[in-house]
N, C-alpha and C positions, 0 to 999 in steps of 0.2 A: 087388360092393358096387354100389350105386345111387349116383346123383350126390347124394340127399338123405343117405345115409350118410356121405358123405365127410368127413374131418377137415377142420379149417379151419385157414388161416393168414391172421392179421392183417396188413395190409401198410399200411405209412405213406405215405402220397400224398407224392410228388416229382417235380418236372420230369423227363421221360425214364425213370425208374424206373416212373411209370404205364404207361407204353408196355410194358414188361416185363410188367407184373402183366395188363395187359389181353391180352396175348397167352397168358398163363398161363391164364387164365379161359376164353378162348375154345377153346383148344386142349390144355390140361392134364387129364387124366384122374382123376388120384389125390386132388387136393385142391380144396375151393373156396378162395376168395381174396377176404377182406371187407378193405375200406379203412378205414382211421383216418387222420383230417383231419390234416395237418401244420399246416394253420391255425388249427384248434382246439386242439390242443397249443401251437402258439406264443403266440396270444392270451390263453389261459387261463394259462400259465405266467409270462408277462409281469406278472401281478399281484404274484406273490412271487420269482422269479429276478431276481437282481441284475443291472445290466447288464453288470457284469465276467464274469459268465458265459454271455452271451449272445454267444457266438463259437465256431465249429466248432473241434473239437478242443483249443485252447487252455483251455478251462474246466477240463480235469484239473489244471492247474497252481495252480489257486485253492483256499485253504483256509481253515478257521476256522468259528466256531460259525454264522456267518449263512449260511456255502456248505451246512454239512450240514443245516440247517433248510430251507433254499430245495429240496434233493433229497429230503428226506424228504417235503415236500409232493408234490414232482413223482413220488416213486414212488406214493404215494396215487392220485396221477390215473391213474398207470398201471395200478393196481389197477383202479380204478374202469373204466377203458376197456376191460381185457378182461373183467371181471365184466360189463359190458353186454353185450357179444357173447355171452357164455355164457347170459345170462338171457333173450336171443331165441332159444337153442336152438342156437347154434353149439358144435360140438365143437372147440372151441380147442387147438391142439397146439403152435402155434410162432407166434411175432411175426417177421415180415421187413421190413427197412429196406432204403434205397437206399444208406447208408453206415453206418460204424462209430462216426463221432465227431460228430453232429449235436446240440447240447445239447438241441433240442428232444425229443430221443428218449431221453435219459440217464433219464428217469423210468421210461419203459418197459423199458429195459434193467435197471433196478435191480429193478422189479417181476419182471421175468421170472427175475432170479437167486434171489429169495425165493421164487417160486412152482415153481422147479424146471423152468421152460418153456423150451424152446429160443429162444435170438434170435439169428437169421439174419441176414445181411447178403447181398445180390444186388447187388454194388459197382457204382453207376452210374457212378463216374470210372474213366477209364482213359486215362493221359497217354502220349500216342504222340509226346511231343517229343524232342527229341535231348539235353534237358537234364532228362528226369526224375528222374534221380538227385538232382541240385541241387534240383529242386522238392520232393522227399521229404526231403530234409535240411531245409529250412527251413519243412517243415509237421510231418511226422510225428516228425522229428529233434529239434524243438522241445516235443514233448510229454513229461512226465513218465511217461506211461505209455499204453499203447494200450489203449482202454476194452473189455471182455471182449466175446467173442462165442462163440457155441457153434459155428459154421461160416460161412464166407464163399465166396461165388461170385464168380468174377471174369468179363470179358469175352475174357480169353485170357492167353496167358503172358507177354506184355510187362509186365502187373500184378503177376503172381506171381512172375515172375523179379526184377522190382524190390525186392518185398516180401523174398522170400529174400536178395538182395543185401544190403538194409539190414540184416538181421538181428534186426529188433524183434517180429517177428510169429511165432507160433507155426504153422509151415506145415504141420502136421499137419491142420490145421483148413481150408484154404484148398482150393479146387478150380477148375479151369477148366471153364466151363460154356459160354459164350458169352452172349451177350444174346438172350433169347426173341425181342425185336422183329425180329431179323433173319430170322426163320423166314419173314416174310410173303414172302420174295423167292422160297419155294420153291413157293408158289401162285399160279395164274394170276390175274390182276388186269383189271380193266376201266380203261381209260384214263379221266382225267378231263378230257381235252380232246379235241373233235372229230379234230382235226389234231394231228400231232407237234411238238411245241413245243419251243423252245429257254429253258430253266430258269437263271435267275440265282438263286443261294443268298446270301441277306443274310450280309452282314458290317458290319452297320450300327454296332454298339458294340462297345467293350472288346477291339479287335483291332489297334487302331493305323493303322487304314486306312478312317476314318468318312468323311474328304473325298472319298477315291478312290471310295468306294462311291455316294455322293451326287453328286459333282460329274464323274464319269468315266463309272462303269459304268453307272448309271442313264440316262443321256441317250444314251449308246450303245444300250442294250436300246431305248429308245422310237425313235430314229432307223433302227433295224434293222425295228422294228414298222411305221413309216410306209413303209418301204420294200419289205416282205414281209407285207403283210395276210391273207395266207393261212398264216402260220406265226404260231402265239401265241408271245408272249414273256410269261413267266411268273416273277415274282418271288415265290420261296418264302422265307416269312416263317419265323422260328424257332419262333414261338407266336403264340397268336391276340391276346396284347396287343401284339405287335410289328406282326401285320398290321394291327391298327387303326392304329398308328403310321404305319407305311409307306403306307397307302390315304390318309391325311390328307395325306402329303407328296406322292405323286404326284398326288393331284387339284389341290392347290394348285401345283404346278410344272407342271401341265398335260401331264404325262407320258404317253404312250400304252403302258401296261405293266398286265398284269393280277397284281393282288397275290392270293397265297393260302397257307392253313396247312394243307398236307395232311399228315394224320398216316398214311396209307399212302402213303409214298414211291415205292415201284413204281409206282402207278398214275398218279405223276405222270412219271416218268424212264424207265420201260421201253421207251417208243416215242419218246423225245426225241429231236430232232437233236443236241442236246449239252446239257452241264451246265457252267456257268460258277461258280465259287466260289472262296474263298481258303482258307478255313479250317473247321475240324469235322469229326469224324468220319462225318459224312454224305457227304462226298466219297469216303472210303474205301469207304462203304457202297455207292457208284454203280460200284464195281468189278464188283458183282454184276450189273449191267445191261449191255447191249450199246451202249454210248452213250459218245461220247467226251467226256472230262473236260479241261477247258480252265481253268488256274491263272494270274490276271493277276499278273506279276511286275514291274512297272515302277511307277515313282513309288512313292508313299506304301505301296503293295501290295506293291512290291519290299523293302521295309526293315521288315517286320514284325518283331515280337521272336521269340526262339527259344523264348520260354514260350508262343507261340501255335500251337495244334494246326493248323498248316498243313501239309500235303505240302511236303517238300524236294526242290528241283532236284537237291540232291546225291546223293539216292539214286536210283542207276542204274536199279534195279528198278521205282520208281514213272515215271521218265522214258518207261519203254517203254510205258506205258499211261494217263498222263496228259500233256497238253502245258501246259510252261509258257511262257507268251505274255509278250514284252517290249516290246509297245508297243499303243497303241490302234489303230493302222493294222492289225498284225499280228491283232489280235482281230477286228476288223470283217473282214479279209481271209478269215480263216479260217471264223468263223461264216457268212459269205455263201456260200462254197463249200459247207459242210455243208447249208445250206438249200436251196441250188438244185441239189445234186447229183441225179442219176436214182436213186441206191440209197444207202443207209447204207453206210459203211464196213465191210469185215469184221473183226470182231475175235476174237482169241484167248480164248475164254472159259474155257478150262482153266487158262492162265497166269493170267487173271484171279482165278480162284477160288483157285489157291495162294497168290497175292500177297496177296488178302484174308485168306488164312489166316495170314500172317505175324503180322497185326495182331489178330485176333479169331480164337476158337475157332469154327469152323465148317464141317461136312465134310457128304458127302451121305450118308453111312450112318446119321446120327442127327440128330434136332433139338435144338435148343438147350432148347426147352420140355421134351424128354424128360431131357436131362441136367441141368437143374435140378431136375425132380421125382425124379430119381435122389439128388441132393445132398441135398434136403429129406428122402427116406426114410432116407439114411446117416443126417444128424446129428439128426433127429427119432427115429429107431430105435424103441424098446419104448413111448417117449410116445404114441404113436398110438393 
């Protein structure tokens, strides 16, 4: 089968999920992957979808003639989106989204059901917190039904085990594949900085430690940059919009820090002296690099809510590969030592890979792209 003959999976854009789709486009061999704009779906449907339906998940709890009319119009829009790609010559054999319960994608889901077209999910959410069952109870548990899907791929067993425990999902339709975005760690990369940097991961908003980030961490990074001008202090933004916001703040405060939004994470951290961050799955991802990981756990950063995806010092396995720092002085002393050391510390990468595998499906023998395409093969089946 030549690349032009490959069947097409339509993918609805969303943050992080886009990274997985790009990995599939670059390294997948069995399908073509084309995007449908989530912004287009959102902006268009707001003309007729009542505000009460414009909510993740809980839209399924709303009923009535106005609801039926709105979803009928959205289903028609879903038809049109699929038909447009087919008119362009695409052999569309399925639709794939980053979640199963976004209201913007309900019309596409309904259109797929009517057209007998597989509606697939490559789940972009992966709750690593200790209260994930509580989070499930107050989100999925409050929904009258789980929106139907043909098949779902997840980042790893922590999600599938949770779904099985809850009892609300058809587990015969769910597979652990890992995230294709993680395959980038398998390939050699060119560093984005000329010299090994210290990388500070943003925790600007939504994590209960904004002032710690602005008033403590950023001034410390700038101070270290002044003291060690040969070692770049890089602030990693979560996305390009945050990069612009952080750059304005850093410039206004006259802080000596380089702000970046780097999609290829290994190119930034694989040669780093250290990575400093509070939360997010990216910190777990850094276990795949031979780099020390430092977690601030003092002041505001030491009292983050348990529903924040922050590595926990209570996890003894994590403590062996992440250092939980309890003061500004300790953080500066530790970073100074790592910056001035003659050689980087020797880290047990086999242990780190095994630890990463506790949280995400990722093995040496098979890529996540291959696993996802196996998943698509299974659930698209004869419709190819």
